[in-house]
C-alpha positions in Angstrom: 0.0 -0.1 0.2 2.0 3.3 -0.9 0.9 6.7 -0.2 1.0 8.7 -3.6 2.1 12.4 -3.6 1.6 15.0 -6.2 2.5 18.4 -6.7 -0.8 19.9 -8.5 1.0 22.2 -10.8 -1.8 22.9 -13.6 -0.3 21.2 -16.9 -1.7 19.5 -19.8 -1.4 15.5 -18.4 -3.3 17.0 -14.9 -6.3 18.7 -17.1 -6.2 15.3 -19.1 -6.5 13.1 -16.6 -8.1 13.3 -13.2 -6.4 13.4 -9.9 -6.7 9.9 -8.9 -5.9 8.7 -12.3 -2.7 10.6 -13.1 -1.0 9.4 -9.9 -1.9 5.8 -10.5 -0.5 5.5 -14.2 2.6 7.3 -13.1 3.0 4.9 -10.4 2.6 2.2 -13.3 5.1 3.9 -15.6 7.6 4.2 -12.8 7.0 0.3 -12.1 7.6 -0.6 -15.7 10.5 1.4 -16.0 12.1 -0.1 -12.7 11.6 -3.5 -14.4 13.3 -2.5 -17.6 16.3 -1.4 -16.0 16.2 -4.5 -13.8 16.2 -6.7 -16.7 18.0 -4.6 -19.0 15.5 -4.7 -21.9 11.5 -4.6 -21.9 9.9 -7.6 -20.3 8.0 -9.9 -22.6 4.0 -9.3 -22.7 3.2 -12.5 -21.1 5.6 -12.0 -18.1 3.4 -12.7 -15.2 3.7 -10.2 -12.2 2.3 -9.5 -8.8 2.3 -7.1 -5.9 0.7 -7.7 -2.3 -2.0 -5.1 -1.5 -1.8 -4.3 2.2 -5.2 -2.7 3.4 -5.1 -0.6 6.3 -7.1 -3.4 8.1 -4.4 -5.4 8.1 -5.7 -7.9 5.2 -3.6 -8.3 2.2 -4.8 -9.4 -1.3 -2.1 -10.4 -4.2 -2.8 -8.6 -7.6 -1.5 -10.5 -10.7 -1.0 -9.1 -13.7 1.2 -9.5 -17.2 3.9 -7.2 -18.7 1.8 -6.5 -21.5 -1.2 -5.2 -19.1 1.1 -2.8 -17.1 2.7 -1.4 -20.5 -0.8 -0.9 -21.7 -1.9 1.1 -18.7 1.8 3.1 -18.5 1.1 3.9 -22.2 -1.7 6.3 -21.7 0.9 8.5 -20.3 3.0 8.5 -23.3 1.3 11.2 -25.5 1.5 13.4 -22.5 5.2 13.0 -21.7 6.4 15.5 -24.0 4.5 18.1 -22.2 6.5 17.8 -19.1 10.0 18.9 -20.7 11.4 21.3 -18.2 8.6 21.1 -16.0 9.5 22.8 -12.5 7.6 19.8 -10.7 9.8 17.2 -12.0 11.6 16.2 -9.0 13.6 13.8 -10.5 14.0 15.6 -13.6 11.5 12.7 -16.0 8.3 12.9 -17.0 5.6 12.5 -14.3 8.1 12.6 -11.4 5.7 15.0 -9.8 4.3 12.1 -8.2 6.2 10.4 -5.9 5.2 7.7 -3.3 5.5 6.8 0.4 6.0 2.8 1.0 4.4 0.9 3.8 5.6 -0.5 6.3 7.1 2.5 7.5 10.2 1.6 9.1 10.3 2.5 12.8 13.9 4.1 12.2 12.1 6.5 9.5 9.4 7.2 12.5 12.2 8.0 14.7 13.6 10.1 12.3 10.5 12.4 11.4 9.6 12.9 14.8 13.3 14.0 15.7 12.8 16.8 13.3 9.9 18.2 15.5 12.2 21.2 17.5 12.4 21.3 21.3 9.8 23.1 23.3 12.0 25.9 23.8 12.3 26.8 20.1 10.0 28.4 17.8 9.4 25.6 15.3 9.1 23.0 18.3 6.4 25.9 19.7 4.6 26.1 16.5 4.2 22.4 16.4 3.1 21.9 19.7 0.4 24.7 19.3 -0.9 23.2 16.2 -1.0 20.0 18.1 -3.3 21.6 20.7 -5.7 23.3 17.9 -5.9 20.5 15.6 -6.3 17.7 17.4 -3.3 15.7 15.6 -2.7 12.2 17.1 -6.2 12.2 18.7 -8.9 10.1 17.6 -7.2 9.0 14.2 -8.8 5.6 13.6 -6.5 5.1 10.3 -3.3 5.3 12.3 -4.8 3.1 15.0 -5.4 0.2 12.2 -2.0 0.9 10.7 -0.1 -0.1 13.7 -2.2 -3.1 14.6 -1.8 -4.5 10.9 1.8 -3.4 11.0 1.7 -0.7 8.2 3.8 1.1 10.6 6.7 -1.2 12.1 6.6 0.5 15.4 3.7 -0.9 17.5 3.8 2.0 19.9 4.2 5.6 18.7 7.7 6.9 19.0 8.0 9.5 21.2 10.4 12.3 22.3 9.9 12.9 26.0 10.0 16.3 27.6 7.4 18.6 29.5 5.5 18.8 26.4 6.5 15.2 24.7 5.9 14.7 20.7 5.1 11.6 19.2 5.0 9.7 15.8 1.3 9.7 15.7 0.7 13.5 16.1 3.3 13.7 13.3 2.1 11.5 11.0 -1.5 12.7 11.4 -0.4 16.2 10.8 1.6 15.5 7.8 -0.1 12.8 5.7 -3.8 12.0 7.4 -5.0 15.6 7.0 -6.0 15.9 3.6 -4.1 17.5 0.6 -1.6 20.2 1.7 -2.4 23.4 0.1 0.6 25.7 -0.2 0.1 27.2 3.3 0.1 23.6 4.8 3.0 23.0 3.1 4.9 25.5 4.6 3.8 24.3 8.2 5.1 20.8 7.2 8.4 22.4 6.3 8.7 24.5 9.2 7.3 21.7 11.6 10.4 19.6 10.5 12.7 22.5 10.3 13.0 21.1 6.9 13.5 24.9 5.7 16.3 27.6 5.8 17.4 30.4 3.6 20.1 31.3 1.0 21.9 33.4 3.6 22.3 30.2 5.7 19.3 31.1 8.4 17.6 28.2 10.5 14.2 27.7 10.2 13.4 29.5 13.7 14.9 32.6 12.1 13.1 31.8 9.2 10.0 31.7 11.8 10.8 35.0 13.1 11.5 36.7 9.4 8.1 35.6 8.5 6.7 37.1 11.6 8.2 40.4 10.5 7.4 40.2 6.5 3.7 39.7 8.0 3.9 42.7 9.9 5.4 44.9 7.5 8.6 45.4 9.6 11.2 43.5 6.9 13.3 46.1 5.2 14.5 45.0 1.5 13.9 41.6 0.1 13.4 38.7 1.7 16.1 35.8 1.3 15.4 32.8 -1.1 14.2 30.0 1.0 15.9 26.7 0.3 15.1 23.2 1.2 17.7 22.0 4.0 17.5 18.0 4.1 19.9 16.5 1.5 19.0 13.1 0.4 21.4 10.2 1.8 21.7 7.3 -0.3 23.2 5.3 2.8 20.0 6.0 4.8 16.9 3.5 5.6 14.8 4.0 2.6 11.9 4.7 4.5 13.7 7.8 5.7 14.5 8.7 2.5 11.3 8.3 0.8 9.9 10.9 4.2 12.7 13.2 2.9 11.4 12.9 -0.7 7.7 13.8 0.7 9.3 16.9 2.1 10.9 17.9 -0.9 7.7 17.5 -2.7 6.2 20.0 -0.2 9.0 22.3 -0.6 8.7 22.1 -4.5 4.9 22.8 -4.4 5.1 25.7 -1.6 7.9 27.6 -4.0 5.3 26.9 -7.3 2.6 28.2 -5.0 0.6 24.7 -5.6 -0.8 22.0 -3.4 0.6 18.5 -2.6 -2.5 15.9 -3.4 -2.3 12.7 -1.3 -3.8 9.6 -2.2 -3.4 6.3 -0.7 -3.6 3.1 -2.7 -5.2 0.1 -1.2 
């Protein structure tokens, strides 16, 4: 069960296809490219393939298909691919790489990394996250998270916590980022501030940036604000789940920079 996220830039493919259709077709196209890379050639059409679908309730279902069926699905995007040339939302520089995924089960080390990105309670970013938890109820009464933990879609059976006077746990962070609907630009910014993933071209930290945004909103900033930059580089040696979370935050940064939303789609 992947969670597909897609930068919702207005474009020819997005106008031609539905919101749910584009991510699914892009997923099939990426899978076909991965198979061809592994085999060194296109797989014969009669090659039988399968994938296990993990349902949120813990049940599993094996989906079987042929390489020809996968190729037919992926080929729907072929006539639209030229319009992706030079697209600023193409995270990998290739057509339809505005669509990426988070795979499940999500490792405990990835959840620990994500919770560790939340600032301490004496930091502006940490205070911002904790205030949002209080206001929005993140981590409370989220039945889907309970199902995910019970069924093993989250490797840790209990929310991973950072202790303190005002502790933070994985349910709060995952609820805020992944299970509160699509991220519009303002919520993309919030996700980046929560996780201290945003800096500036002048080397300012996320806390410095929060103070800068406050001055900008109050008309107290002289001159042009510095350029925002994404501050979390991907690490090839990192746990794959952790790097997928980094990629999710990079997508949120790209969507925010383009002034568009980040659409989320859980595919059973």
